[in-house]
N, C-alpha and C positions, 0 to 999 in steps of 0.2 A: 116785463110782466108786472105791471103795477095793479094792485087791487084798488078799489074805489077809495078806501080810506087813505092809502098812501098817496094817491093822486090828489085828493083834497088837501092833504097836508102840504104836498109839494106846490100846489097852486097858491097857497097862502105864503109859503116860504119864498117863492120866486119873486114876490113883490118886494122882498127885502134883500135881494141878492146884491145890489149895488152897495147897500149899507154894510153888508157883511164884508165885502171886498174893501171898503174904506176902513173898517175897523181892523182888518188884518194888515193893511198898509200902515196904519197908525202904529200898530205893534211893531212891525218891521222897522219903521223909522226910529222908534224908541231904541230897539236893539242896535241898529246901525249907529246911532248917535252915542250910545253908551260904550260901544267898542271901538270907536274911530281913533282913539288915542293910544291904542295898544297894538304892538306888532305881533302879539301872540295869538290874536284872533282875527281871522279873515272872514269878513261878512260877504254875503252874496253880492256879486257884481250886478249893477243896474244898467241896463241898456236904455238910453234916453229915448229911443224910438219905440219902446214897447211898454206894456204895463204888466204888472205882476200882482197876483192876489195871495201869494205865499200860502199855498197848500201846506208847505213845510217851510220852516226857517232853519236852514242848515249852515253851520259854521265849519270852518276848517281851523283846527288848532295847530299852532306852530310852537315847538319847544314846550309843549304841554303834553303830559300823558293823558290822552283822551279817555282811556278806560278808567283811570283814577278820577278824572273830572266827572265822568258819568256816575261812578260810585258816590262821589262827594255830593253831586246834585240829588241823587236819590236819597241819600242819608238826610238831606235837608228838605225833603218832601217836594222836590222840583222834578216833575216828570221830564224825561228826555229819552231820546231813542237813537240807536245806531241802526239805520234801516238796511244798510248794505255792508255787512262786515266782511264778506268774502266776495272777491271779484267774480264775475260770471265765468271768466276764463278758467278759474280754479274750482268751479263747482262740479259736482258729480255728473250732472246732466250734460256737461260739455267735455267730459273726460276723453271721449273719442276724438276730439280735435287735437289732442296731444299738446295743449298749451302747458307751459310750466311757469313756476314762479320766476318773475323777472321779465316775462314777455311783454307785460303792460305795466311798467314801473309807476307811471303817474296814477293809474287806476288803483294799483296796489297800495300806494302811499295814501291816497284819499280814503280808501277803505279802513285805514288805520287811524285817520286823523279827523274825520268828520263826525259831527254830532248835531242832532236836531233838537231845538228848544221848543217849549210850549208855544203853540200858535193856534189861537182861536179868537172868536169875536168878543168873548166875555172877560178877557184879561184886564185887570184894573191897573192903574198907574202904580199903586202900592205893590201889587204882585210883580209888575215889571221891574220896579226898583229893587225888590228883593232878589229876583232872579239874576239880574245883571250885577248887582252888588256882590252876590255870592261868587259868580263866575270871575269877576274882576279880582276879588280877594284871592281866589284859588290861583289865578294866573300869576300873582305876585310871588307864589311859593317857589 
């Protein structure tokens, strides 16, 4: 249900869709390169037979307290998010399926360790260096 103004804006924005995707890939490449030498941060796995435009850029933390990292990033004015803090199997809507903690250990672990970093087309090199520098410094603690 688009009104005519929304349709006109979308018509203009669609012309730049490939550029938006390239900008997001550039940001993801910066993140991947910044974190490649630490075993405390696992970056998204790239399938060589596909493309990715990184609607989100989500890391897995290893031997880092994800919630403390989130607080640290927010204190340093770096937006971040934990989109799925509770596994579906443990949410109220699925209570009738009688799943219990431990039924999906990998999912449960990921819900405790993943965090999404800023991802948009306007991130500058300076901002990316600030973000990655703060995370790398935190990971040393």
